[in-house]
TIZABA-894898 format. One record per residue (C-alpha): x, y, z; residue number from 0. Coordinates in steps of 0.5 Angstrom, whole numbers, always signed. Layout:
BEGIN
    xx    yy    zz   i
     X     Y     Z NUM
...
This chain:
BEGIN
    xx    yy    zz   i
   -19    -6   +45   0
   -15    -6   +38   1
   -21    -9   +35   2
   -26    -4   +37   3
   -21    +2   +34   4
   -21    -2   +28   5
   -28    -2   +27   6
   -28    +5   +29   7
   -23    +7   +23   8
   -27    +3   +18   9
   -34    +7   +20  10
   -30   +13   +19  11
   -27   +11   +12  12
   -34    +9   +10  13
   -36   +16   +11  14
   -31   +19    +7  15
   -34   +17    +1  16
   -30   +21    -4  17
   -23   +18    -1  18
   -26   +11    -1  19
   -28   +11    -8  20
   -21   +14   -10  21
   -17    +9    -6  22
   -21    +4    -9  23
   -22    +6   -17  24
   -15   +10   -18  25
   -11    +3   -19  26
   -16    +0   -23  27
   -17    +6   -28  28
    -9    +7   -28  29
    -9    -1   -30  30
   -14    +0   -35  31
   -11    +6   -38  32
    -4    +3   -39  33
    -7    -3   -42  34
   -11    +0   -47  35
    -7    +7   -48  36
    +0    +5   -47  37
    +0    -3   -47  38
    +1    -4   -55  39
    +7    +1   -55  40
   +11    -3   -49  41
   +14    -9   -50  42
   +15   -13   -44  43
   +16   -20   -47  44
    +9   -22   -45  45
    +2   -19   -46  46
    +2   -13   -42  47
    -4   -14   -38  48
    +0   -20   -35  49
    +6   -16   -33  50
    +2   -10   -30  51
    -3   -13   -26  52
    +2   -15   -20  53
    +4    -8   -20  54
    -3    -5   -19  55
    -4   -10   -13  56
    +2    -6   -10  57
    +0    +0   -12  58
    -7    -1    -9  59
    -3    -1    -2  60
    +1    +6    -4  61
    -6    +9    -6  62
    -9    +7    +0  63
    -4    +9    +5  64
    -6   +17    +4  65
   -13   +15    +7  66
    -9   +12   +13  67
    -4   +18   +14  68
   -10   +23   +13  69
   -15   +19   +18  70
    -9   +19   +24  71
    -8   +26   +23  72
   -15   +28   +24  73
   -15   +24   +30  74
    -9   +28   +33  75
   -12   +35   +31  76
   -20   +34   +32  77
   -20   +33   +40  78
   -22   +26   +40  79
   -15   +24   +43  80
   -16   +27   +50  81
   -22   +23   +50  82
   -18   +17   +49  83
   -13   +18   +54  84
   -18   +19   +59  85
   -20   +12   +57  86
   -13   +10   +58  87
   -12    +8   +50  88
    -5    +8   +48  89
    -2    +9   +42  90
    -1    +2   +39  91
    -8    +0   +40  92
   -11    +7   +36  93
    -6    +6   +31  94
    -6    -1   +30  95
   -14    +0   +29  96
   -12    +5   +23  97
    -7    +0   +20  98
   -12    -6   +21  99
   -18    -1   +17 100
   -13    +0   +12 101
   -12    -8   +11 102
   -19    -9   +10 103
   -19    -3    +5 104
   -14    -6    +1 105
   -17   -13    +1 106
   -23   -10    -2 107
   -19    -6    -7 108
   -15   -12    -9 109
   -21   -16   -11 110
   -24   -10   -15 111
   -17   -10   -19 112
   -17   -17   -20 113
   -24   -18   -22 114
   -23   -12   -27 115
   -16   -15   -29 116
   -19   -22   -31 117
   -25   -19   -35 118
   -19   -15   -39 119
   -15   -21   -40 120
   -11   -23   -34 121
    -9   -30   -34 122
    -5   -32   -28 123
    -2   -39   -27 124
    -1   -40   -19 125
    -3   -46   -15 126
    -7   -45    -9 127
    +0   -44    -5 128
    +2   -39   -10 129
    -4   -35    -9 130
    -3   -35    -1 131
    +4   -33    -1 132
    +3   -28    -6 133
    -3   -25    -1 134
    +2   -26    +5 135
    +7   -22    +1 136
    +2   -16    -1 137
    -1   -16    +6 138
    +6   -15    +9 139
    +7    -9    +5 140
    +0    -6    +7 141
    +2    -7   +14 142
    +9    -4   +13 143
    +7    +2    +9 144
    +0    +3   +13 145
    +5    +4   +19 146
    +9    +9   +15 147
    +3   +13   +13 148
    +1   +13   +21 149
    +8   +16   +23 150
    +7   +21   +17 151
    +0   +23   +20 152
    +3   +24   +27 153
    +9   +28   +24 154
    +5   +33   +20 155
    +0   +38   +23 156
    -6   +38   +18 157
   -10   +33   +14 158
    -8   +36    +7 159
    -1   +36    +9 160
    -1   +29   +11 161
    -4   +27    +4 162
    +1   +31    +0 163
    +7   +27    +4 164
    +4   +21    +2 165
    +5   +23    -6 166
   +12   +21    -5 167
   +10   +14    -4 168
    +7   +14   -11 169
   +13   +17   -14 170
   +17   +11   -11 171
   +12    +6   -14 172
   +12    +9   -21 173
   +20    +9   -21 174
   +20    +1   -20 175
   +18    -5   -24 176
   +10    -4   -24 177
    +9    -1   -31 178
   +16    -2   -35 179
   +22    -7   -34 180
   +27    -3   -30 181
   +32    -5   -35 182
   +28    +0   -40 183
   +29    +6   -35 184
   +35   +11   -36 185
   +42    +8   -33 186
   +42   +14   -28 187
   +35   +11   -25 188
   +37    +4   -25 189
   +40    +3   -18 190
   +34    +7   -15 191
   +29    +3   -18 192
   +32    -4   -17 193
   +34    -3   -10 194
   +28    +1    -7 195
   +23    -3    -3 196
   +17    -3    -8 197
   +21    -7   -14 198
   +22   -13   -10 199
   +15   -14    -7 200
   +12   -13   -14 201
   +17   -18   -17 202
   +15   -23   -12 203
    +8   -22   -13 204
    +9   -23   -21 205
   +13   -29   -20 206
    +8   -32   -15 207
    +2   -31   -20 208
    +5   -33   -26 209
    +8   -40   -23 210
   +15   -38   -23 211
   +20   -38   -18 212
   +21   -32   -14 213
   +29   -33   -13 214
   +32   -28    -8 215
   +26   -22    -9 216
   +22   -26    -4 217
   +27   -25    +2 218
   +29   -18    +0 219
   +21   -16    +0 220
   +20   -19    +6 221
   +26   -16    +9 222
   +24    -9    +7 223
   +17   -10    +9 224
   +20   -12   +16 225
   +25    -7   +17 226
   +20    -1   +14 227
   +14    -4   +19 228
   +19    -4   +25 229
   +22    +3   +24 230
   +15    +6   +23 231
   +12    +3   +29 232
   +18    +5   +33 233
   +17   +12   +30 234
   +10   +12   +31 235
   +10   +11   +38 236
   +16   +16   +39 237
   +12   +21   +35 238
    +5   +20   +39 239
    +9   +21   +46 240
   +11   +28   +43 241
    +5   +30   +41 242
    +1   +28   +47 243
    +6   +31   +52 244
    +5   +38   +49 245
C-alpha cells in the first residue's frame, strides 16, 4: 500500500513541472550565487565552495518540503480522500507515500547539487563510510522535515497557505551555519542559530564530507531528526482524524 501511494505521489510531482524545477534548481542557484557573488567577501578559513556545499544539500530538503505540504493539502481539499477512505487507505500509508516521494525528489536534487558543486571546485575528502554516514544523516533530516511538512499540509485549508507556511523553514536554514559561521552573526542570534535543528545537521554533514570528526554534532542532529519526525508523525495522525471526521 505504501509503495503504491509513493508511486502515485511521484507521478503527481512529475506533472507539477514548475514546482519540480523550482525545488531542484533553487538550491543550486543559491549555491552558485553565494559562491561567485559573495564568496570572495566571506572569510570562512577555507574555500567558500567547500564550506557552503553541505548547507546547500540540507537546503534541498527544506525547499522540497514545500512541495510535500502542497500536495498533501491538495489531497485533503480535492475530494480524493473520500475515495481512499472507501478503499480503507489510512493516514500513515497515504502520508508515508508523500514522504517517500519527497525522499526521491531530494536524492535527485542532491545529485544535481553535488554535480554542480564538483564542477565549480568542491573537493570532498570523505571515505566511503563517511559518504554513507552523510547520506544517512541527510535522509533522516529529509524524512523528519517531510513529515513536518505533511502535518502542515493537513493543518491549513489551501495549497497556497501550505506553501506559505513552509517559508519559515527557509528562514531557519538561513539563520544557521549553512552560508556563514554562526560566530559571525550578531550576538542576539547566536543562541538560536547554534541550537536550532538545521545547524547540527549541517555541521555533521560538513565534517563527514571533509573527513573531519563530527563530535557531538552527530548525536544532536540525530536527536533533532528523531524528535521532529516522531512528533510530526503523531501530529499528522491526529490532524488526519480531525480533518476526515468533519
